[in-house]
C-alpha positions as CSV (number, residue, x, y, z in Angstrom):
1,M,48.7,240.0,152.7
2,K,46.3,241.5,150.2
3,D,42.5,241.9,150.4
4,V,40.8,240.6,147.2
5,I,37.7,242.5,145.6
6,I,35.9,239.8,143.4
7,V,33.7,241.6,140.7
8,G,30.7,239.5,139.9
9,T,28.6,236.8,142.2
10,G,28.1,234.5,139.4
11,K,29.4,230.7,139.1
12,A,32.9,232.1,138.3
13,G,32.8,234.3,141.3
14,F,32.0,231.5,143.6
15,L,34.6,229.5,141.9
16,H,37.1,232.0,142.6
17,Y,35.6,232.3,146.3
18,F,35.8,228.7,147.0
19,S,39.8,228.6,146.1
20,Y,40.4,231.5,147.9
21,K,39.0,230.3,151.0
22,K,41.4,227.0,151.3
23,F,44.6,229.5,151.0
24,K,46.6,229.2,154.4
25,N,47.3,232.8,154.3
26,M,44.5,235.2,152.8
27,G,43.5,238.8,153.1
28,R,39.9,240.1,153.5
29,I,37.6,238.5,150.2
30,F,34.9,241.1,149.5
31,F,32.0,241.1,146.7
32,V,30.9,243.5,144.4
33,D,27.9,243.2,141.7
34,I,25.9,246.2,140.2
35,T,22.9,244.5,141.4
36,Q,24.1,244.0,144.8
37,E,22.7,240.5,144.8
38,I,24.4,237.3,145.5
39,K,23.7,235.2,142.2
40,N,25.4,232.0,143.1
41,E,23.8,230.4,146.2
42,N,27.0,229.0,147.5
43,I,28.5,232.4,148.1
44,L,28.3,232.5,151.8
45,T,28.1,236.3,152.5
46,K,25.0,238.8,152.6
47,E,27.5,241.8,151.9
48,V,27.7,243.1,148.4
49,Y,28.6,246.4,147.2
50,A,27.7,248.0,144.4
51,T,30.7,249.3,143.2
52,I,34.5,248.7,143.8
53,Y,34.7,252.3,145.1
54,D,32.0,251.3,147.8
55,A,34.0,248.5,149.0
56,I,37.2,250.1,149.4
57,I,35.3,253.4,151.5
58,K,33.4,251.1,153.6
59,N,36.0,249.1,154.7
60,D,38.8,251.5,154.8
61,L,40.9,249.7,152.6
62,K,44.3,250.5,151.2
63,I,44.9,251.0,147.6
64,D,48.0,249.2,147.2
65,N,46.5,246.3,149.2
66,I,44.0,245.2,146.8
67,I,43.6,243.0,144.2
68,I,40.8,243.2,141.7
69,D,39.1,239.9,140.5
70,I,37.2,240.5,137.4
71,C,34.8,237.8,137.2
72,T,32.1,239.1,134.9
73,P,30.9,238.5,131.7
74,K,33.7,239.5,128.7
75,S,31.5,242.5,127.5
76,V,32.1,244.4,130.8
77,F,35.7,243.8,131.5
78,L,37.5,246.6,129.8
79,D,34.7,249.1,132.0
80,I,36.0,247.5,135.4
81,I,39.5,248.1,134.4
82,E,38.8,251.5,133.4
83,Q,37.5,251.8,136.9
84,C,40.5,250.4,138.3
85,K,42.6,252.8,136.7
86,K,40.6,255.6,137.9
87,L,41.2,254.6,141.5
88,K,44.7,253.8,141.2
89,L,44.3,250.1,141.4
90,S,46.8,248.3,139.3
91,N,46.9,244.5,140.4
92,I,44.0,242.9,138.5
93,I,43.0,239.1,137.7
94,V,40.7,238.5,134.8
95,E,38.7,235.7,134.1
96,K,38.8,234.2,130.2
97,P,38.5,235.2,127.7
98,F,40.2,238.7,128.1
99,I,41.3,239.5,124.2
100,V,42.9,242.9,124.0
101,D,44.8,244.2,121.1
102,E,48.3,245.1,120.7
103,E,48.1,248.6,122.0
104,F,46.4,247.6,125.3
105,F,49.5,247.2,127.3
106,K,51.1,250.3,125.5
107,E,48.5,252.1,126.8
108,N,48.0,250.5,130.2
109,D,51.8,249.7,131.1
110,S,51.3,250.3,134.4
111,L,48.6,247.8,135.1
112,N,49.3,244.2,136.5
113,I,46.9,242.2,134.8
114,V,46.8,238.1,134.9
115,M,44.4,236.2,132.8
116,V,42.9,233.0,134.8
117,H,44.5,229.7,133.0
118,N,43.3,227.3,135.4
119,Y,43.4,224.0,133.0
120,A,47.0,225.0,132.2
121,Y,47.4,223.7,136.0
122,S,45.6,221.0,135.7
123,K,47.3,217.4,136.3
124,I,46.0,216.1,132.7
125,T,47.4,219.0,130.8
126,K,50.6,218.9,132.6
127,G,50.8,215.0,132.3
128,I,50.1,215.0,128.3
129,K,52.9,217.7,127.7
130,E,55.2,215.5,130.2
131,I,54.3,212.6,127.8
132,I,54.7,214.1,124.5
133,E,58.3,215.6,125.6
134,K,59.3,212.7,127.4
135,E,58.5,210.1,124.7
136,N,59.6,212.5,122.0
137,L,56.3,212.4,120.4
138,K,55.5,214.7,117.3
139,P,51.7,215.6,117.2
140,Q,49.8,215.7,114.2
141,V,46.4,216.3,115.1
142,V,44.7,217.8,118.4
143,Y,41.1,217.4,119.0
144,T,39.3,219.2,122.2
145,N,35.8,219.2,123.0
146,F,34.6,220.9,125.9
147,S,30.6,220.1,125.6
148,K,27.4,220.1,127.9
149,N,23.9,221.0,128.4
150,R,23.7,224.7,129.1
151,L,20.4,225.5,127.8
152,S,18.9,226.4,130.6
153,E,21.5,228.8,132.1
154,S,22.1,230.3,128.7
155,F,18.1,231.5,128.4
156,K,18.1,232.6,132.0
157,G,21.3,234.9,130.5
158,R,23.8,233.5,132.3
159,G,27.4,235.3,131.8
160,M,25.6,237.7,129.1
161,Y,25.6,241.5,129.6
162,K,25.0,243.9,126.8
163,S,25.1,241.1,124.3
164,V,24.6,237.5,123.6
165,T,27.6,235.5,124.2
166,R,29.3,233.4,121.5
167,N,30.0,230.0,121.9
168,I,33.6,230.6,121.3
169,E,34.0,233.0,124.1
170,L,32.9,229.9,126.8
171,D,34.7,227.1,126.8
172,I,36.4,227.3,123.8
173,P,39.1,229.8,125.4
174,H,40.2,226.8,127.7
175,Q,40.9,224.7,124.9
176,V,43.0,227.2,123.0
177,Y,45.0,228.2,125.8
178,I,45.4,224.2,126.5
179,T,46.8,223.8,123.3
180,Q,49.0,226.7,123.5
181,C,50.1,225.3,126.5
182,I,50.7,221.5,125.1
183,L,52.3,223.0,121.8
184,G,54.2,225.9,122.9
185,N,53.4,229.2,120.6
186,K,53.1,228.3,116.9
187,N,51.7,230.0,113.7
188,T,48.0,229.9,113.6
189,E,46.0,229.9,110.7
190,L,42.4,229.2,110.6
191,L,41.1,226.7,108.0
192,A,37.3,227.0,109.3
193,L,34.9,228.2,111.9
194,D,31.2,226.8,112.4
195,E,29.0,228.4,114.8
196,K,25.3,227.7,115.3
197,S,22.3,229.4,117.0
198,I,19.9,228.3,119.5
199,R,16.0,229.0,119.7
200,Q,13.6,228.8,122.5
201,G,10.3,230.0,121.7
202,D,11.1,233.9,120.4
203,V,14.5,234.1,121.8
204,V,17.1,233.5,119.9
205,L,20.7,233.5,121.1
206,E,23.0,233.6,118.1
207,K,25.9,232.1,117.7
208,H,25.8,230.7,121.0
209,G,24.7,226.9,120.9
210,Y,27.5,225.3,118.9
211,G,31.1,226.1,118.1
212,K,33.7,224.1,116.0
213,I,37.1,225.9,114.8
214,I,39.5,224.2,112.8
215,T,42.9,225.3,112.5
216,K,46.5,225.0,112.0
217,K,49.5,225.7,114.1
218,D,52.5,225.1,111.8
219,D,52.0,221.7,110.5
220,I,49.7,220.4,113.0
221,L,46.0,220.3,112.5
222,I,43.6,221.6,115.6
223,I,40.0,221.2,115.9
224,H,38.0,223.1,119.0
225,E,34.7,221.6,119.5
226,S,32.0,222.7,122.0
227,D,28.2,221.8,121.9
228,L,26.1,223.4,124.6
229,T,22.7,221.6,123.8
230,T,24.1,218.1,124.3
231,N,22.9,216.0,127.6
232,T,26.5,214.6,127.5
233,T,29.2,216.3,129.3
234,V,32.7,216.0,127.7
235,R,36.1,217.6,128.7
236,E,39.1,216.1,126.7
237,V,41.8,216.4,124.6
238,M,43.1,214.2,122.2
239,V,46.7,214.6,120.9
240,V,47.4,212.2,117.6
241,C,50.9,211.7,117.5
242,D,53.1,209.9,114.7
243,N,54.1,206.2,114.8
244,N,49.8,205.5,115.7
245,V,50.2,206.8,119.1
246,I,47.4,208.7,120.8
247,V,47.4,210.6,123.9
248,L,43.8,210.9,125.8
249,G,43.4,213.4,128.4
250,E,40.1,213.5,130.3
251,Y,39.3,216.2,132.7
252,F,37.3,216.1,135.7
253,I,33.7,216.5,135.7
254,Y,31.7,218.7,138.5
255,D,28.2,219.5,139.4
256,K,27.1,223.0,139.7
257,D,28.0,222.6,143.8
258,L,31.6,221.3,143.1
259,N,30.4,217.6,143.6
260,K,33.0,215.3,141.9
261,L,31.1,213.2,138.9
262,K,33.9,212.1,137.2
263,S,37.5,211.5,138.1
264,G,40.1,212.5,135.4
265,S,42.7,210.2,133.5
266,I,45.2,210.1,130.9
267,K,45.4,207.4,128.4
268,I,48.0,206.4,125.8
269,F,47.0,204.4,123.1
270,K,49.4,202.4,120.4
271,N,47.7,200.9,117.4
272,S,44.2,201.3,118.8
273,E,45.5,199.3,122.2
274,I,45.6,201.2,125.6
275,V,49.5,200.6,126.7
276,K,49.4,203.0,129.8
277,E,46.6,204.4,131.8
278,I,47.0,207.2,134.6
279,S,44.0,207.9,137.0
280,F,43.6,210.9,139.1
281,D,41.8,211.4,142.1
282,I,42.4,215.4,142.9
283,D,43.0,217.9,140.5
284,D,42.6,221.3,141.8
285,N,43.5,223.2,139.0
286,M,41.6,226.4,139.9
287,Y,43.2,226.2,143.5
288,E,46.6,225.8,141.9
289,C,46.3,228.8,139.3
290,L,44.8,231.3,142.0
291,L,47.4,230.5,144.5
292,E,50.4,231.2,142.2
293,I,48.5,234.5,140.9
294,Y,47.8,235.4,144.6
295,N,51.5,234.6,145.6
296,Y,52.7,236.8,142.7
297,F,50.8,239.7,143.7
298,N,51.9,239.6,147.4
299,S,55.5,239.3,145.9
300,N,55.2,242.8,144.4
301,I,57.3,241.7,141.7
302,V,56.2,242.2,138.3
303,E,57.0,239.5,135.5
304,E,56.1,239.9,131.8
305,K,55.1,236.0,131.5
306,Y,52.0,236.8,132.6
307,K,50.9,239.5,129.9
308,N,52.9,237.6,127.3
309,Q,50.3,235.0,128.3
310,I,47.5,237.1,127.4
311,K,49.3,238.6,124.5
312,E,49.4,235.1,122.8
313,F,46.0,233.9,124.1
314,S,44.4,237.4,122.2
315,K,46.4,236.8,119.1
316,E,45.0,233.6,118.4
317,M,41.6,234.5,119.6
318,S,41.3,237.7,117.8
319,I,41.8,235.6,114.7
320,Y,38.5,233.7,115.5
321,M,36.7,236.3,117.3
322,N,37.0,238.9,114.0
323,K,35.6,236.1,111.9
324,C,32.1,236.6,111.1
């Protein structure tokens, strides 16, 4: 089984590490961070390498038996990928939001890259899609809301390197690909984009505190909202369909140590009344996502679907990222 080098020791690195440790068949796991520090206290290792090269040399790793798992801020994704290319490493996992232009894969055809879409593996996402298809519902409006209080972490610089992270680079990427999973690939037209900054003393985080995207996918209205200043944690997707039917999915909520605070559910409303409710006790979507990716890399078979996911995601996100 292939070894994994996780680049980044923050929350994303911990979430991936937590899932890998549950695999029945797993190679060795190594950590790389430019500071050689563990930034998340739940990562139980003292050995952190300054570079990918150091991790390879000091552990006598084989180039063709390595998966690089990039869990850093978005601003250095491409820098790390360039390091991988120089070291002849081709199997790469990238956290969201991995946004590339149309030429990227033409210029990097030898790279086997997968972006983490963990909420696509959620029982809630799959359940909403299944209900819509089984009941032959016609979505008219999709509203997603991923909000929480991130003020303390943000002003400590979490997830930021080289530049301030915009709100629409944090949770909204999840919301974007969740909608793509539910509705499929459709033409996207941006109607409005709203971003608000936050201030603490003399420090201003531009376009970081709040984000809202209003768009249309063919004839379906889409609203994505994310507030990082609220004390109410929300992770939900609401699909308003024809005939006064609403499908509401509420995702699990965890604390920083992955203790469950709230279970997930799907509720179906008809004329404002709940006609069906499905509750879930377990929904380990990150585990399911990384397990599929890990098995894929160990199969040594290249599938275009992962590149196509990145292309479709990038195409839509680029519309929002390039809007000033």
